[in-house]
C-alpha positions in Angstrom: 89.9 -104.1 4.1 93.2 -103.5 2.3 92.8 -101.4 -0.8 94.9 -101.6 -4.0 96.3 -98.2 -3.2 97.5 -99.4 0.2 99.3 -102.2 -1.6 100.9 -99.8 -4.1 102.1 -97.6 -1.1 103.6 -100.6 0.7 105.4 -102.1 -2.3 106.8 -98.7 -3.2 108.2 -98.4 0.4 109.7 -101.9 0.2 111.3 -101.0 -3.1 112.8 -97.7 -2.2 113.5 -98.3 1.5 112.9 -94.6 2.0 109.7 -92.7 2.9 110.3 -89.6 0.8 111.3 -91.5 -2.4 108.4 -93.9 -2.1 105.9 -91.0 -1.5 107.2 -89.2 -4.6 106.7 -92.3 -6.7 103.1 -92.6 -5.4 102.4 -88.9 -6.1 101.8 -88.1 -2.4 103.3 -85.9 0.2 105.5 -87.7 2.8 103.1 -86.8 5.7 100.1 -88.2 3.7 102.1 -91.3 2.7 103.1 -92.0 6.3 99.6 -91.4 7.6 98.2 -93.9 5.1 100.6 -96.6 6.4 99.7 -95.7 10.0 96.0 -95.9 9.2 96.5 -99.3 7.6 98.4 -100.6 10.7 95.6 -99.5 12.9 93.0 -101.2 10.7 95.0 -104.4 10.6 96.1 -104.3 14.2 99.8 -105.0 13.4 103.0 -103.0 13.0 104.1 -103.0 9.3 107.1 -100.7 9.6 110.1 -100.6 12.0 110.4 -97.0 13.0 113.2 -94.9 14.4 114.7 -91.6 13.2 114.6 -93.1 9.7 113.2 -96.1 7.9 114.5 -99.3 9.5 112.8 -101.9 7.4 109.6 -103.8 7.5 108.4 -106.1 10.3 107.8 -109.8 9.6 104.1 -109.0 9.2 105.0 -106.2 6.9 107.1 -108.4 4.7 104.4 -111.0 4.5 101.8 -108.3 3.5 104.2 -106.9 0.8 104.8 -110.3 -0.7 101.1 -111.0 -1.0 100.5 -107.4 -2.2 103.0 -107.8 -5.1 101.2 -111.0 -6.2 97.8 -109.3 -6.1 99.1 -106.2 -7.9 100.7 -108.4 -10.6 97.4 -110.2 -11.1 95.6 -106.8 -11.4 98.1 -105.6 -13.9 97.8 -108.8 -15.9 94.0 -108.4 -15.9 94.2 -104.9 -17.3 96.6 -106.1 -20.0 94.3 -109.1 -20.8 91.3 -106.7 -21.2 93.3 -104.6 -23.6 94.5 -107.7 -25.5 90.9 -108.8 -25.9 90.3 -105.6 -27.9 93.3 -106.4 -30.1 95.7 -104.1 -28.2 98.9 -104.8 -26.4 99.5 -102.1 -23.8 101.1 -101.3 -20.5 104.6 -100.9 -19.1 107.3 -103.5 -19.6 110.2 -103.3 -17.1 113.3 -105.1 -18.3 116.3 -105.7 -16.1 119.4 -105.9 -18.3 123.0 -106.8 -17.6 125.4 -104.0 -19.0 126.8 -106.3 -21.7 123.4 -106.8 -23.2 122.2 -103.2 -23.2 122.7 -102.8 -27.0 120.8 -105.9 -27.7 118.0 -105.0 -25.3 117.6 -101.5 -26.9 117.3 -103.0 -30.3 114.8 -105.5 -29.0 112.7 -102.8 -27.4 112.7 -100.8 -30.6 111.3 -103.7 -32.6 108.7 -104.3 -29.9 107.6 -100.7 -30.1 107.3 -100.9 -33.8 104.9 -103.8 -33.4 103.1 -102.6 -30.3 103.4 -98.8 -30.0 101.3 -98.6 -26.9 103.8 -100.7 -24.8 106.1 -98.5 -22.8 109.4 -100.4 -22.2 111.8 -99.4 -19.5 115.3 -100.7 -19.5 117.0 -100.8 -16.1 120.7 -101.8 -16.3 122.0 -103.7 -13.3 123.8 -106.9 -12.2 122.7 -110.4 -13.0 122.3 -111.1 -9.2 119.9 -108.1 -8.8 118.0 -109.2 -11.9 117.4 -112.6 -10.3 116.3 -111.0 -7.0 114.0 -108.5 -8.7 112.4 -111.2 -10.9 111.3 -112.9 -7.7 110.2 -109.8 -5.9 108.2 -108.7 -8.9 109.9 -105.3 -9.4 110.9 -106.2 -13.0 108.8 -108.1 -15.6 111.7 -109.9 -17.4 115.5 -109.9 -17.5 118.0 -110.0 -20.3 120.9 -111.7 -18.5 123.4 -114.6 -18.3 121.6 -117.9 -18.5 124.0 -119.6 -16.0 123.3 -116.9 -13.4 119.7 -117.9 -12.8 118.0 -120.4 -10.5 115.6 -122.4 -12.5 112.7 -122.6 -10.0 109.7 -120.8 -11.4 111.8 -119.1 -14.1 111.0 -119.4 -17.8 114.2 -119.0 -19.9 114.4 -118.2 -23.6 117.8 -118.4 -25.2 118.9 -115.2 -27.1 122.5 -115.4 -28.3 126.0 -116.3 -27.2 128.1 -113.4 -25.9 131.7 -113.4 -27.2 134.5 -110.9 -26.5 136.6 -108.4 -28.3 139.5 -106.3 -27.3 139.0 -102.6 -28.0 142.4 -100.9 -27.8 144.1 -97.7 -28.7 145.6 -98.2 -32.1 149.1 -97.4 -30.8 148.8 -100.3 -28.3 148.1 -102.9 -30.9 150.2 -101.5 -33.8 151.5 -104.4 -35.9 149.0 -106.9 -34.5 146.5 -108.7 -36.7 142.7 -109.0 -36.3 143.1 -111.6 -33.6 145.0 -111.7 -30.3 145.2 -114.3 -27.6 143.9 -113.6 -24.1 147.5 -113.9 -22.9 148.5 -111.0 -25.3 145.6 -109.0 -24.1 146.7 -109.4 -20.4 150.0 -107.7 -21.3 148.1 -104.4 -22.0 146.8 -101.9 -19.4 143.1 -102.7 -19.1 140.0 -100.9 -18.0 137.2 -103.3 -17.0 133.9 -103.5 -15.1 133.9 -103.7 -11.4 134.3 -107.2 -9.9 130.7 -107.4 -8.8 129.5 -107.5 -12.4 129.1 -110.9 -14.0 130.9 -109.8 -17.2 134.0 -109.0 -15.0 133.8 -112.3 -13.2 133.8 -114.1 -16.6 136.9 -112.3 -17.7 138.6 -112.8 -14.4 137.9 -116.6 -14.6 139.4 -116.7 -18.2 142.6 -115.0 -17.0 142.8 -117.1 -13.8 142.4 -120.4 -15.8 145.4 -119.3 -18.0 147.4 -118.3 -14.9 147.5 -114.6 -16.0 147.4 -111.5 -13.8 146.5 -108.6 -16.1 147.2 -105.0 -15.2 143.9 -103.4 -14.3 144.2 -99.6 -14.4 140.6 -98.6 -14.1 137.2 -100.1 -13.1 133.6 -98.9 -13.5 130.1 -100.2 -13.3 129.4 -99.4 -17.0 131.3 -99.7 -20.3 131.4 -96.0 -21.2 134.4 -95.1 -19.1 136.4 -97.9 -20.6 135.5 -96.8 -24.1 136.5 -93.2 -23.4 139.9 -94.5 -22.0 140.4 -96.6 -25.2 139.7 -93.6 -27.4 142.1 -91.4 -25.4 144.9 -93.9 -25.7 145.2 -94.6 -22.0 144.0 -98.3 -21.8 142.4 -101.1 -23.7 139.2 -102.8 -22.6 137.4 -106.1 -23.3 133.8 -105.7 -24.5 131.0 -107.9 -25.8 131.3 -108.2 -29.6 127.7 -107.1 -30.0 128.4 -103.8 -28.2 131.5 -103.2 -30.3 129.5 -103.8 -33.5 126.8 -101.4 -32.4 129.4 -98.7 -31.6 131.0 -98.9 -35.0 134.4 -97.7 -35.8 135.7 -95.4 -33.0 138.5 -93.0 -34.0 141.8 -93.9 -32.6 140.9 -97.5 -31.7 141.0 -101.0 -33.1 138.7 -103.9 -32.3 140.5 -107.3 -32.2 138.9 -110.7 -31.7 140.2 -112.7 -28.7 141.0 -116.4 -28.9 142.9 -119.1 -27.1 140.5 -119.8 -25.6 137.4 -119.0 -27.7 134.9 -117.8 -25.1 131.2 -117.4 -25.3 128.4 -117.1 -22.6 124.7 -117.7 -23.3 122.4 -114.7 -22.8 118.7 -115.3 -22.3 115.4 -113.7 -21.7 114.2 -114.7 -18.2 110.7 -114.2 -16.7 108.8 -115.8 -13.9 106.2 -118.5 -14.7 102.9 -116.7 -14.4 99.3 -117.5 -15.1 98.2 -115.5 -16.7 101.3 -114.2 -18.4 101.6 -110.5 -18.8 100.6 -109.7 -22.4 103.6 -107.3 -22.7 106.0 -110.1 -21.8 104.2 -112.5 -24.1 104.5 -110.1 -26.9 108.2 -109.7 -26.3 108.7 -113.5 -26.2 106.6 -114.0 -29.4 108.7 -111.4 -31.2 111.9 -113.2 -30.2 110.6 -116.6 -31.2 109.4 -115.3 -34.5 112.8 -113.9 -35.4 114.9 -116.8 -34.1 
């Protein structure tokens, strides 16, 4: 019979794709971890792992077992949270996948959730919208704060949060004499530091520039906003950031924030979670918090 511990071991291996990292997550030595999987293979009479000098992936049977294991582990976790909820407590871990542009909003949301339910441990994992969608389906995150138009709608429950608009954060010297608003065409004339092309935020900006027939000078790319903010403060380059992030950062010495227009641009950000019965109480608590405030 497959035990819950076997399922935890297998899902950790599928998640990390690495024996040592998966063993560490499970609090086991690598030899003990590998032996547990071998013993499970012998009991079931199937190969679960493709083996060579290093981890080569799961067999078809292994993938099937992991898929079912994730569902069973989700149900077990939901049951534990339901039992706590029946005693008037909301407990457990809430794993949120968050696109970089929504990090500030997600941090504020998690803070409000903690104030209401101090026994919920929320973990924010910043990643791309594509990975958020993938991880929702494979069960390695509980919910995502992401772009609404990046999601397939099958089995996904979506709760609108806010519209993301964009601000130019520039060294003061680069926008000297400019007002509080600039066109996207004017922004394209400045040296820019942006996210890497794989990020949805960057794809949005690239599409705006392409629609206007513009080819901005990109002098730096990164997978997070901090590098661009540092370059703006140093006077080297401007950047385009979500308005919510700029407002959270406040006034940064040596920079100016300028609203972009022509065109006005906004993208809906949402909370996304899989349709589950029963719903995780931690996810339900987060959703109810949002609905009460908006």
